[in-house]
C-alpha positions in Angstrom: -0.9 58.3 -58.6 1.2 61.5 -57.8 2.0 63.1 -54.6 2.6 66.5 -54.0 5.5 66.7 -52.1 6.7 70.9 -50.9 9.2 71.1 -53.5 6.4 71.1 -56.7 7.8 69.4 -59.9 5.5 70.7 -62.9 7.5 69.0 -65.3 6.9 65.4 -63.0 3.0 66.3 -62.6 2.7 67.0 -66.1 3.8 63.7 -67.0 2.2 62.0 -64.1 -0.8 63.5 -65.1 -0.8 62.6 -68.8 -0.8 59.0 -67.2 -3.6 59.2 -65.1 -6.0 61.4 -66.9 -6.9 64.3 -65.5 -5.5 63.7 -62.0 -9.5 65.0 -60.9 -9.1 68.4 -61.7 -12.1 68.5 -63.3 -15.6 69.3 -62.0 -17.6 65.8 -60.7 -20.9 67.4 -61.8 -20.2 68.9 -64.8 -17.1 67.4 -65.6 -15.7 70.3 -67.4 -11.9 71.4 -66.2 -11.5 74.2 -63.4 -10.5 77.4 -64.0 -9.9 80.7 -62.2 -13.3 82.1 -63.4 -16.9 80.2 -63.8 -15.2 76.8 -62.5 -13.9 77.9 -59.5 -13.3 74.9 -57.9 -14.4 75.5 -54.2 -14.1 73.5 -51.2 -17.2 72.7 -49.6 -17.8 72.6 -45.9 -17.9 68.4 -46.0 -14.3 68.9 -48.0 -15.9 67.9 -51.5 -15.1 69.8 -54.3 -16.9 71.6 -57.3 -17.0 74.3 -59.4 -18.9 77.7 -58.7 -20.9 77.1 -61.6 -22.3 74.1 -59.8 -22.6 75.1 -56.6 -24.8 77.9 -57.8 -27.5 75.6 -58.4 -26.8 72.8 -55.7 -28.3 72.4 -52.1 -25.9 70.3 -51.0 -23.1 68.0 -52.0 -23.6 66.0 -54.7 -20.9 63.6 -53.4 -22.0 62.8 -49.8 -25.0 65.0 -49.9 -24.5 67.0 -46.7 -26.1 70.3 -46.6 -25.1 73.3 -46.6 -26.3 77.4 -45.9 -23.4 79.3 -47.6 -23.4 81.7 -50.5 -22.1 80.3 -53.6 -19.0 82.5 -52.7 -18.2 81.6 -49.5 -16.5 78.4 -49.9 -12.5 78.5 -49.6 -11.0 78.4 -53.0 -9.3 74.9 -54.0 -5.6 77.0 -54.5 -4.1 73.5 -55.0 -6.6 72.5 -58.1 -6.0 76.1 -59.5 -1.6 75.2 -58.5 -1.7 72.0 -60.1 -3.8 73.3 -63.8 -1.1 76.1 -63.7 1.2 73.3 -63.8 -0.2 71.6 -66.4 -0.2 74.9 -68.5 3.3 75.7 -68.1 4.1 72.1 -68.1 2.3 71.6 -71.6 3.9 75.4 -73.0 7.8 74.0 -72.0 7.2 71.0 -74.1 5.6 72.2 -76.8 8.6 75.4 -77.0 11.6 72.5 -76.4 13.1 71.2 -79.4 12.1 68.1 -80.3 14.3 65.4 -79.4 15.7 63.2 -82.0 13.9 60.0 -82.8 15.5 57.2 -84.9 13.7 56.6 -88.3 11.0 53.5 -87.9 11.8 50.8 -91.0 10.0 51.7 -93.8 7.4 48.2 -93.4 6.5 49.4 -90.5 4.3 52.4 -91.1 3.7 55.1 -87.9 0.6 53.9 -85.8 -2.1 56.8 -87.1 -4.6 58.9 -84.6 -7.6 57.6 -82.9 -10.6 58.7 -85.0 -12.5 61.0 -83.0 -15.5 58.9 -82.4 -13.0 56.4 -80.7 -11.9 58.2 -78.1 -15.3 58.4 -76.2 -17.7 60.6 -75.4 -19.6 61.1 -72.2 -23.2 62.6 -70.9 -23.9 64.0 -67.4 -27.8 63.7 -66.9 -27.8 64.8 -63.3 -30.0 67.7 -63.7 -32.3 66.8 -66.6 -32.9 63.7 -65.5 -35.2 65.2 -62.1 -37.6 66.8 -63.7 -40.8 64.9 -64.9 -42.1 63.8 -67.9 -43.3 67.3 -69.1 -41.0 69.4 -68.4 -37.8 70.3 -70.5 -39.0 68.3 -73.7 -36.3 69.7 -76.0 -33.4 69.3 -74.1 -34.4 65.1 -73.5 -35.4 65.4 -77.2 -31.9 66.7 -78.1 -30.5 64.0 -75.7 -31.8 60.8 -77.0 -30.6 62.1 -80.1 -27.1 62.5 -78.9 -26.5 59.7 -76.8 -25.4 57.3 -79.9 -22.2 57.4 -79.4 -21.9 58.1 -76.4 -19.7 55.5 -74.0 -19.8 57.0 -70.1 -23.0 58.1 -68.8 -23.4 59.6 -65.3 -26.0 60.5 -63.0 -29.1 59.3 -65.0 -31.5 59.4 -62.0 -35.0 57.1 -63.2 -37.4 57.4 -61.0 -38.5 61.3 -62.3 -39.5 60.3 -65.6 -39.1 56.4 -66.5 -40.2 56.4 -70.4 -37.5 58.8 -71.0 -34.8 57.2 -69.0 -35.0 54.3 -70.4 -34.9 55.5 -73.7 -31.6 57.2 -73.1 -30.7 53.9 -71.7 -32.0 51.7 -75.1 -30.2 54.6 -77.6 -26.5 54.9 -75.8 -26.7 50.9 -75.0 -24.6 49.5 -78.3 -21.4 51.7 -76.9 -21.6 52.9 -73.7 -19.1 51.9 -71.4 -20.0 53.0 -68.3 -22.9 53.7 -66.3 -24.1 55.6 -63.0 -27.8 55.1 -63.0 -29.7 55.4 -59.2 -33.7 55.1 -58.8 -34.1 52.3 -61.4 -37.0 50.0 -62.0 -36.1 46.8 -63.7 -36.4 47.3 -67.1 -34.1 50.2 -66.8 -32.0 47.2 -64.8 -31.9 44.7 -67.7 -31.2 47.3 -69.9 -28.7 48.2 -68.3 -27.6 44.7 -68.5 -27.7 43.8 -72.0 -25.3 46.3 -72.9 -22.7 44.7 -74.9 -19.9 47.0 -74.6 -20.4 47.9 -70.4 -17.2 47.9 -68.6 -18.2 50.2 -65.5 -21.7 50.2 -63.4 -22.4 51.7 -60.9 -25.6 51.3 -59.9 -28.5 52.2 -57.1 -31.6 50.6 -56.6 -34.1 52.7 -54.7 -37.3 51.7 -55.8 -40.2 49.5 -53.7 -41.1 47.8 -56.9 -37.9 46.1 -57.1 -37.7 44.6 -53.7 -41.5 43.7 -53.7 -40.4 41.4 -56.9 -36.6 41.4 -57.1 -35.8 40.6 -60.7 -33.0 37.6 -61.3 -30.8 38.7 -64.2 -29.6 36.0 -66.7 -25.9 35.1 -67.9 -24.6 37.1 -70.8 -24.9 36.5 -74.0 -21.5 35.6 -75.9 -19.7 38.3 -77.0 -20.7 40.7 -74.0 -17.8 42.6 -72.8 -19.2 41.6 -69.2 -18.1 44.4 -66.2 -14.7 45.2 -64.5 -15.8 47.2 -61.9 -19.0 47.1 -60.2 -20.8 49.5 -57.2 -24.0 48.3 -56.1 -26.0 50.0 -53.3 -29.9 49.3 -52.5 -30.7 46.1 -54.7 -32.4 43.2 -53.8 -30.2 40.2 -52.4 -31.1 37.7 -55.0 -30.8 40.7 -57.5 -27.5 41.2 -56.4 -26.1 38.0 -56.4 -27.9 37.0 -60.2 -26.0 40.4 -61.3 -22.3 39.0 -60.0 -23.1 35.3 -61.2 -23.5 36.5 -64.4 -19.8 38.9 -64.7 -18.4 36.3 -62.5 -15.5 35.8 -64.9 -15.0 39.4 -65.6 -15.4 41.6 -62.4 -12.2 42.5 -60.9 -13.6 45.0 -58.4 -16.8 45.6 -56.8 -18.0 48.2 -54.0 -20.9 46.8 -51.9 -22.9 48.9 -49.7 -23.3 46.5 -47.1 -23.7 46.4 -43.4 -22.2 44.0 -40.8 -24.0 41.1 -39.2 -27.0 42.3 -37.3 -30.8 42.5 -37.1 -32.0 44.3 -39.8 -32.9 43.0 -43.0 -30.6 42.9 -45.9 -28.5 45.1 -47.3 -28.6 47.0 -44.4 -26.9 44.1 -42.2 -25.9 40.4 -43.8 -25.0 37.6 -41.6 -23.7 35.5 -44.2 -21.6 38.3 -46.9 -19.1 35.3 -47.3 -21.4 32.9 -48.4 -23.7 35.4 -51.2 -20.0 35.8 -52.7 -18.5 32.6 -52.5 -22.3 31.4 -54.7 -21.6 34.3 -57.3 -18.1 32.4 -59.2 -15.9 35.9 -58.7 -13.2 34.1 -60.5 -11.3 37.5 -61.7 -12.4 39.4 -58.5 -8.9 40.7 -57.1 -10.6 43.9 -54.9 -13.6 43.8 -52.8 -15.1 47.2 -50.9 -17.6 47.3 -48.5 -18.9 50.6 -47.7 -20.9 51.7 -44.6 -22.8 54.2 -44.9 -25.3 56.1 -42.4 -27.6 53.4 -40.6 -25.4 50.5 -42.0 -25.1 47.8 -38.7 -21.3 48.4 -38.5 -19.2 47.4 -35.4 -15.8 46.8 -35.2 -15.7 43.1 -34.0 -18.7 42.3 -36.6 -16.8 44.2 -39.2 -13.0 42.0 -38.4 -15.6 39.4 -38.1 -16.7 39.5 -41.9 -14.3 40.5 -43.2 -11.6 37.6 -42.0 -14.7 35.3 -43.2 -14.6 37.0 -46.7 -10.9 36.9 -47.2 -11.4 32.8 -46.4 -13.6 32.5 -49.7 -11.6 34.9 -52.0 -8.1 34.3 -50.9 -7.0 36.5 -53.9 -8.5 39.6 -53.3 -8.1 42.6 -51.2 -11.0 43.0 -48.9 -11.8 46.6 -47.5 -13.8 48.6 -45.2 -14.5 52.1 -45.6 -14.7 52.5 -42.0 -12.0 50.6 -40.9 -9.2 51.4 -44.1 -10.7 54.8 -44.6 -11.5 53.5 -48.2 -12.9 56.7 -50.9 -15.7 55.6 -53.1 -15.0 54.6 -56.9 -16.2 56.3 -59.4 -17.7 55.8 -62.8 
């Protein structure tokens, strides 16, 4: 993490940004790098930032769903993001102009490592807008996405309820290489398709489907050769399905974000009286961080939260246990 102090140091930022990726200097909707034109970073009233071009098409914040009624040019510009981008540009320019540093000649028997092929660097696909069109809409665009899906390593914002058949096809086409996936409003077939992906490492899954609640599917153990998840976020998935998902990845899962309430009178996941028991029975042998996310309508009182976290810490002594409301933790990303 790079902290921006009062005396901004471009060279320090550039070295940090190369180690941490893009430092969130890209739009969360289109994944394009911010700039001073159509991709101008705009701060919404809720505090989240998207580019101007995406803002023109959005009725609400894509992160927290808060509505806004200002014209696209109305929100203030995120000048910090622009300054950071300028720092990257100046830092890279300075690095290119600097004379090369002397380096020891490697032994003849050790050839220099070759650059990774383009296919190995990963491809991403964002289907936020196309996936909310019906089966008879945007057919050409959907066909093109199916054609481009093989080789994709990151697929985000797939919503399955509007065109379930196409959504399932997309998952199946991308399955052999997919490593990161965010999917919502999915049915059992979509969930099983994601569960069968051999290289999947990060999964953000949002059920929100009545059929799942009516007949909660139980997922099997992973077959040999599957990588297993390292990071998982679960929202609106039936309890039995959630537990089967956790058990399947218990040997590899390191981080878990679970949208769940504290003890209360509501049903799962709005309330949960025995979260520690569910987690203890899930075989989370590699877990080192768990975050309970508390959404509007979910049970959450300070005393109940403290008790729930203490019980979870008791059964998962090696994990950091947090609550988004009490600890002000931000939601992770695929």
